[in-house]
N, C-alpha and C positions, 0 to 999 in steps of 0.2 A: 665445810670441811677444811678447805685450804686456809680460810681466814682464821679459824680456831687454832690450827697448827702453827701458823705464822705468829699469831698472838702469843701463844705459849713461849715460843722462842724469844720474842721481843721482851717479854717480862723477865726471862732468865738471863738474857744477854746483857753484860755490863756496859756495852757501848750505848745502849738505849737508856735514856734517863726518864722518859715519860711516853705513855701510849694513850692516844685518844681513839676510842671505838665510836664510829658513827653508825648507829643502828636505828631500825624502825621499832624495835622492841627491846626490852631489857635483857641483857645477858648476865646470868647470875654468877658473878665472880668478883671477889674483892681482892685488891692487891695495891700496895703502896704506889706503884708506878701508874696505875690504871685509872683513866677517866672515861666517862661515857657521855656521848651526845645523842639524845633521842630525837629523831625528826620523823614526821609523818611521811615526808617525801624528800628524796635526796636533793631535789631542786631548791630546798629551803636552806642549803648551806650558805648562800650568800647573806643570810641574816646572822651568820656567826663568823663573820670575816675576822673580827678581832681575835677570836679564839684560834682560828685555823692558822693565823700568821705565826704562831708559836712553834710550828713543826717543820722539820727538815725533809720529811719523806711521807709519801702517801702510798700505801699498799692496797690496791684495789683488787680485792679477792672475791667480790660478790659475783654471782653468775648462776645460770640455770643449765640443766641438761637440755639437749636438743630433741630428746625422745618425745614424740607426740606433738612436736611443734612444726608449723609450716614456716616458710621464710619470713613472712610478714610478722608473725607472732614472736619468732625467735629474734628478729631484728629489733623489735620493740623492747624485748627483755635483755638485749645485749648491747647493740650499738646505741639505741635511744636511751639506754640507762647509763652507760659508762661515759659516752662522749660529752653530753651536756654537763654532767658532774665535773668531769676533768676540765672542760672549757671554763666553767665558773671558777674552779680552783686555781687555774692558771692566771685568771684575772686578779684573784685575791692575793696569791703569792706566787709570782713567776719564778722565784728562786728555789722552789720546792722540787724534789725529785719524785716523779710519778711512775709507779710500777703497776702494770696491768697483767693479771694472770689470764693468759690465753689458753692455748692447748697445742699439743704435738700435732703436726700435719696441718696447721692453719695455712690457708691459701692466701698468700700475699698478692697474687694477681687478681683476686676477687672474681675470677672467671671459671673456676673449676666446677666439676659436677657435684661435689659434696656441699650441700647447703650450709651446714654449720661452719665449715671451713671458710667458705666465702664470706659469711657474715663476720666471723672472727677476724678475717684478713682485712675487711673493710674497717672494722673497729680499730685494729692496730694501726692501719695507715692514717686514719684520722687523728689518732692520739699522737703519732710521731710528728705531726705538723704543728702541734700546740707549743707555745713559747715557754716551756718549762726549762729549768736549769738542765735537767736531763729527763729522758723518758725511756723506759725499758719495757719490753714485752716478754714475759716469761712463758715458755712453752713446755711445761712438764708433761710427762706421760703418766705412767702408774706411780702413785704416791702411797707411802706408808704413814699412817697416823702416829701421833705422839701419845705417850702414856697419859691417861686421864682425859682424853678427848671424848666429848659427848657426841659430836657430829661427824662420825665416820661412816661413809656409805657401806652397806653390807657387802656390796660387790668388791670393794677394796679390801675389806677384812678377809674375805674368803679367797678371792681370785688373785689378789695382788701377789702374795708370797708364792702361789702356785705357777703363775704365768711369767713372773719376772725372769727366770732362767732362760725362757724361750723367746723373748722378744728383743728386738734390736735397740729399742729406746731404753736408756738407763732408768732403773727404778730409783726414785728419790725418797728419802725420808722428809717429812714436812719440816722437821727441824733444819734440814739442809736448805730447803726452799727459803725458810725464814732467815737463816744466816746469809744466804746469797743476797736477799733483798737488803738486809742491813748493810752488807759490804758494798752493794751498788750505790747506796746513798753516801757511805763514808769514802769509798775509793773510786767509784765509777767503773765502767766496763767499755771496751772498745767498740762493741756492736750494740745496737738497740734491740735486736731480736736475740733472745737467749734460748737455745734448745736445751734439752736435759743435760747434755755433757757440759755446756757452758755454765748452767746453774750449779752443777756439782763443783766445777772448777772454782767458781766465784765463792762457794760456801767454805772453802778450805782456808 
């Protein structure tokens, strides 16, 4: 959901000249700016180093819900998925800016009672140690999809507009998340962890 919304913004944004999607299966969309790299496993990106050196930013939007997961399985699908990918990319192009989509209330101490928050915190902490030009962790809360998106979770379609007036975390449009990511690459931001208010500010 997040990746698709960010992709739409990148394709429309004049600051972005080219987009490379790294997928395990084809995404049916044609656009003059868009290229696609299909890999069976994300660990294969080291075989495409010459291609990846052409880009200034990586927006890591892949992830899974923690519903039905224990800490071991969620760690495998979160930490063990993102950190090795990012480590390899930092070796291929250390001058790239790497942005990871985490979540509101992520636990940076890695010691809290909420399992998913600990795992996300562990992931963020590992990513911040890698030798990128810059590395940012985005912590959005409720997000609103962009027009034309295929991959918007039903709960966001129904509950997002209803709940947003009653929660303390700012509701973000995915176009705003995308703009903030682009601006992070182009301009930077003073902190590596961006909560929803930071993301909105950076999107302007």
